[in-house]
Structure formats: C-alpha cells, structure tokens
N, C-alpha and C positions, 0 to 999 in steps of 0.2 A: 220856322223850320227851314232847313237848307234844301235848295233845289239843285240838282246835279245834271250836267251835260256830259254825255259819253261820246267821244269821237275817236275814230281810228287815227293813229299818228304816223302811219306808214302808207302803203298802197292798198290798204284793206286786208281782209282775211287775218286780222290780228287776234281774233277770239272775242269780238265784242258781244256776240250772242250769249255766251256763258256768263260774262261779267255783268251784262245788263240783267240777265235772269237772276244772278246772285244778288245784285243790288236791289232788284225789284221787291224782294222780301221786305226791304226797309221803306219802300215807296208806296204811295197811294195811287199815283197815276203814272203811266208810262206812255210817253208821247214820241212818236216817230216824226222827224222834222224835215227830211229830204230824201231824195233818191227814189228808185222804183223797185220793181221786183227783179231787177238785175242783182240786187243785194242777196246774200245768202248767209243765214245764221243757223248754225247747228247747235242744238242744245242736247245734252245727255243728262237725263234726270232719272235716278234709280234704275239705270240700265236701259231706259227707253230713249230712243233718238227722235228728236223733233227737228224737222227742217223747215225753216221759215224764210219767206222771201218778201212779202208785202206787209205782213202783220208784225206789230211790235213784239219784242221777245217776252213781254209781260203777260201775253195771253195764256201762257201755260200755267200761270198761277191763279188760283181762285181768289175772289174778293178784291181784284184790282181793276181799275179802269184803264183800258188801252185806247190810245188815240192815234189816228192817222191825220197828220197836220197838212195844211195847205201847201207846204214846201215839197210835199211828195207828189209824184205823178203816179196815178193809179190805174192799173188794168183791171176793170171790174170783173171780167170773166175769170182771170187768174185768181182774184181775191175770193170769189165764190168757191172756186175749186179748192183753194188752200183752206178755207174755212171748213169745207166738207171733209177734207182729209184729216184735219185736226179733230173734228168731231168724231171721226172714226177711231181716233186714238184716245177718246174719252175726254177731250177738252171741250168744255161748255162755253160757247161763244154766242152772246145775245146782245141786243141793243143796250142793255144795261152794263155790259162789260166792254163793248167796243163802240167807239164813235169815229166818224169820218167827217172832216171839215167840209162844210158845204161848198167852199171855194176851191176844193181840190181839183186840179185838172185831170182829165181822163186820158189814158192811153187807148187809142183806137186801133183796130186791125191795120189801118192804113199807115200807122206809125211804124209798126214792125216791118211791114212790107217795104217801106222807104228805107228804113235802117239797113235791112239785109241787101237791098238793091245797091246801096252805096258801097257797102263792104265788098260786094262782088265785082266792083269796077277794078280793072287791072291797071288803069291809067293813073289812079290816085292811091297814095300810100294808105294802107289800112290803119285804122285807129285801134282796132281790136275790141269793138263793142260786142255785147252779148246778142245783138240783133233783136232785142225785145221791144224796141221802139221808144226807149227812154229819151234819147237825144232829140228825135223829132217831136216828141210830146212837149219837151221843154221849149223847143223852138216855137211851137204854136202858142205856148203860154206867153212868151215875150212878144210874139207877133200879134197878140190879142185876137186869136182865132181858136182858142181852146173850147172844147165842150167840158163844162165843169159839173160836179155832182149835182148842184142845185138846178142845173138846166134840165135834168132828167124828169123833173116834176111837172114840166109844162110842155106840151107837144109843140106849140107854136114857137116857143123859145128854142127848143131842141132843133127844130127844122132850120131855124134861122142860123143857129150856131154851126150846124153841119154844112149848110150852104156856103157860109163864109169860109170854112176850112177847105171845102172842096175846090173853091176858086184857086186856091194856092196849090193844093195837092194834085189836082188834075193836070195843072201846067207842068209840075215836076214829073209826073208819071209819063206824060207825053214825051218829055225830054229824055226819059230813061227807057223809052220804048215799051211802056206798060199800058195796059188798057185803063181807061178812066174808071173811077169808082162807081159802083151801083148805089146811087144815093138812097133809093127806097129800101134796099136791102140793109144798108148800114143803119138807117133810122129804125127799121124793124128790129134789128139786133139790139140797139140801145133801148128801145121801148120794152123789149122782153126782159132785159136784165135790170131795168130801172127799179122795180119793186124790191129786188134783192139788195140793192145798194142804198136806196132811200131810207130803209128802215134804220140804218145806222147814221144817217146824216144829222149834223148838229152844228150850231155856231160854236165851234171849238174854242175860238179866242175868248168867248164869253165864259164858257165852262171852265177853262183853265184859270182865268183871272178870278173867278169865284172860288175855285178850289184853293188858289194861292191865298186869297183873303181869309179863307177859313182855316189856314194853317196846315193844309195838306202838303205832303212832300211829292214833288214832281220830278220824274226822271226823264230827261230828254235824250232820245236815242237817235244817233246818226247811222248812216250806211256808208260803205266804202271807206276810204281813208283820206287824210288831209293832202297827201301827195297826188290825189286825183281831183282836188278842188279845181273848178274851172278857172279860177283866178290865180291861185297860188300853187297849183300842181305842175306836173311836167307836161305842159301844154304843147301840142294839141292832144297828147295821149292821156286824156283826163275824162272824167265823167262830165255830165252836162249841168251840174248844179254846184252850189257852194256847199262844201263838206265841213268846213271849219266851224268852230263853236258858235260864232256870231249868228250863223244861220238858224240856230235853235230858236232864237227870238222871232225872226221874220218868218220862219217856217211853221210857226204855231200861233202867232198872234199875241205873244206876251212881250213885255218890254225887256230890254237887256238887264235891267235892274233885278229881274226875277232869277237871274243865274248867280248862284253862290259858289259853286265848285265845278271846275272842268276836269274831268278824268280822261286822260289820253291812254288809249289801249296800245301797247307796244309789244310786239313779238321779240323774243330774245335773239332772234336773227332777222333776216329780211327776206320777204318774198314779193313777187309781183306776177300778176296774170296779164297776158296780152302784150301789146307792143309798147315801145318807149324806152328811154334811158334807164339804166340800172347799174350805177358805178361799182357796186360790190358783188355783182352777179358772178357765180362760180360755175365753170363748165367742167369741173374735175370730179374726182371721187368724193371730195367733201361736199360739193353741191348735190351730188346724187344721194349721199347719205342723209343730208338734211331733208331732202324731199321724201325719202323713204321713211325715216324715223318720224317725220312730222306729218305724214299722210297728206302731202300737199297737193290736193286736188280740189278744184272749186266746188262749193256747195251748189251753185246755180248751174254751171256749165259742165262740170266734170273735167275742165281743162287742167293740165298739169301746170303747177306754178313754178316760176323761175325762182331759184333760191340763191342766197348769198349771205355773207357775214353781216353782223350788226353794223348799221351805218349811223353813228352818233351825230354826224353833221346834219343829216336829214331830220332826225328826230328832234334835235335841238331847234331846228328851224320851224318845224311844225308845232312844237310846244310854244314857240313865240307867237306864231300867227293865230293860234287858238287860245292863247292865254291859259295854258294848261296849269292846273294847280298841283297835280300829282299824276303819276302814271300807274297803270296796272301792267306789270310785266308778265307776259304769258308764254307758255310752251318752253319754259326753262328746261324741262325734262328732256326735250329733244337734243339738247347739247350733252347729255350724259355720255361719257365714254370717249369724248374727243380729247386727245392728248394735248393739243394746242388749239386755242381759240384766237380769232382776230377781231379787232374792232376798228372800224374806219374812223379816224380822228380829223381828217382833212382831205383836200384834193390837190393834185398837181395839175395845173392847166397852163400849157405853153410856158413852162418854166416858172410860173408863179404858184404860190401856195394859197389856197382859199379855205375859209372856214364856213362857207355856205355854198349852196348849189346855185349857179348863175341862172338867169332867166332865159337867155338865148339858147334855143334848141341845139345849135351847132356846138356851142360851148359845153352844154350838158353832155353831149355825146363824147367830147374829148377829155372830160374829167377822169383822172386816174386816182384811185383811192390810195391814201396814205394810211398804213396799218400800224396798230400797236398790238403786240402779241401778249397773250396771257396763258398761263398754265391751266389746263382743263382739269376735270375730275373723273374718277372712275366709278364712284359710288352713284347710286340712283337718287334722284330728287323727286321722282314720280310719287305723287300723293302726299308730299310733305305739307304739314299744316302749321308749322312753326319754324322760326329761324333755327332753332336747335336741331331740327331734322335735316338741315341742309349741310352738305360738305363745306369745309372752310373755303375752298377755292370757288365754289358757287356763290358764296356770300361776297367774296372779293369781286367777282365778276359783276354782280348786281350793284355793289357800291361804286365800282368804277363807271358803270353806266350812268348812275346818278350824277357823278362828278362831271362827266363829259357832256351830258345833255342839260345840265344846270336845272334839274328838276327832281324832286324826291319820288321814291316808289311809295305808293299808297296801298297797293295790293300786289300780291304775287300769286300767279296761278301755276299749279304744278301738274295738272291733268285736266281732261275735259269734264270730269265730274264736278258738280256744283260745289261740294264742300271742300274740295282739295284746293283751298285758297288761304293764303296767309294775309291777314288784315293788319296793316301798319297804321293807316289813318282812315277813319270812317268818313267818306265824303259827306254823309248825311249827319254831320255833327250839328248840334244845336247852336 
C-alpha cells in the first residue's frame, strides 16, 4: 500500500491542513515529521473550525493513529493545552490515538525567551520568527543539549540534561542582559508536566515500521513550506528545520524507501508571512484583493500575509528538491472575478534571465519577475467538485501551471470545506 508525504511547496499557508485531513480518510497513520507549534493548520469540518498547531491533522478523525515524530520540537505545555481545547470540541485523544516519539526534543520556556530577546534586538536584522522558541530548540538539538521526551521519565537524567542546557543558556542570557534561569523552578515545571506527556511516549520508529510491514497506509505531514527549508529556502529568512520531503524519513525513523508518493501543496497565488525576499509580491489593489478574498491572516500569529501572483519558478524549484509526484492546487476560488491574472515564468537579474531563484541573498533581493498574462474568469469556482464545474479559463489556468512547474495536478481544492475537492490522481494508489 502506498505511503504519502505532504509538503508545502511555497512559503507555507498553502492549505496543508485541509488536504491532510482529506487524505487521512484513506490513511491508517498520520505522522508529523518536522517543525513546532509555530505551524498553524485550520480545518473546517461540517461547519466546525479546528485550529491545530502541534498535533497532526489526523487527530480530528476517529480510528486513526496520529504520531509526533522525532523531527518535531515539542512544547509540552502547549500540547496539553491544545489537547484540552480539542477535547472541548468533542475530539477524543488518548494514548491509543496519539503517540509521541521518545527522542523528540522539548521546547522549554527558556527557548521562547531567547527567541523573543533576539528578535527585539535593533542592531540585528529581524528574521520574523513567531517567538515561540522553535529555532533555539533546534539549536539545542544539534548542540546535543536538548531535554527529550524520554528524559522526563528519570529525575537524575532530567537534572543532568537541564544542567547541560543551562551552561549554554545562562551565558547567552548574561550577554543579553537577562537574569539567569531558575534551575529548580524549571525542573519542577518539567516534573509536573511529565506524566501528561509520558503517557503518549513510544518508540515511533518501531511502531511505524511495524505498521508498514503490516500493509498500513502512512501519511507523513510536514509544516511550513519548502521555501522556508533551512537548506533550500530563502536563507536566513527560513525556519530552523528541513521542510522538504526527505525529512519525512529522518523525522520519523523510517527509511526513504517507505515513501511512495510526494504531494506538494500549492496555493493558486503566492503568500508569505514575515521577512525575506518575495519576487512577485504586490503592493497594489490586486495584492489587497488577494489578501481580502483569501482571508490571508496567519493561524498561529494572526499576522497579515504578504500576497502576490503565482510564481511558477519557485514552485518548479521546490517540486524538484522535494521530488514532488503531483501537486494539490488550493484556493483557486480566491482568483474568481479577476479580469487578468499573471504568472511569473522567470526572473531578470542584472540583465540576465534566470529560471531559478539564486542562493545569494543580495541576488534574490534584486530578482525582478517576468510575467505571462492570462485571461481571468467571472464565474465562481467555489465548491466545485469536478472539472465540469470549472469555468474554461480556470481550467486553462490550472493546465498552464502544470506546464510551467513540470508537475501534474493530483488534487484541486475549491474551498476550505473537506469535500470541495477534485481528485485527479489518488496518492494512495495501490
């Protein structure tokens, strides 16, 4: 049976939550493989809105196993709060339906404090983080000073891990003019939250491999988007983890051979939250209209998203780095009513034409988009569930995108509602 990886193919906010939820009906296991609670997925099911940050989108479906993999950094206090909120909406979450990898690094209060302190510095360019401690938690992971889920089970180990982390963090805090961390208070906080987290702890790598051998279908869920990948994104304005599809293997403990289909989620236009280059960004009435019709405000932060025309250059690039098998094109209905649409097909940089975004930040900032114009459509695409329901010009727009990114459309989403989806190719093919 096929196993599917879902990745965002732009700067995030592409509508992954709905697509993962839609696909999860066909899956047995839904595994989150990177990121933290800076991610935000909004699901609309039978008129009820669910907002997820740390939990996999599959938790709202009964009879599925949801997994938080080791590639995630986890704020235990936020997780408990999120679980309680969903239970208040009637979602049943138990150790039988949710597992957390034992080797998952934890986000501690000191990580958020460091994150926010850095962003407040006026002498250093802002990255535009959410201030939730994701970056510092990943730094501790590669610095081999993380407190991990398994460490919560043994007091001596926990104290040793905290002491190692504080050697580093207290030095940073002194340099930033902050008080040193109250060691005993931090250990007490972790001790108190430990039982809430440990009930879900499991050797996820083992469980997933057993599920795979038993022929179960696994859906691997990423957060953010490939243009925020720490290696292949618009560095340094990126997240602190690998977002591309290859991370699904290392972020859960399965081999790359377990991945059968990579679905890239692509918005029918382009948005970005925070700082960094954005070649097709619009500062005019069209940009304002995209933001208003698309309700472009972040699920996690509420920040207004920057909006622009579809950038085929960037999506073609991310389809290549993630090995995308097919895309899910979302929010096509936001383009309803535009007389003319534009698609970026290349960049002009210092008199040269480029078919990719260069790595150097100064060159990225100077790239000017080269556009191809297309006729828009006046009819509504909202709620369409078959190609026959779409205006002819909308179909032409979708087909042109396929040509320019060199990747087929597998799914087409026409509203936030779960069932308003046109299936072209089932990623869970046998």
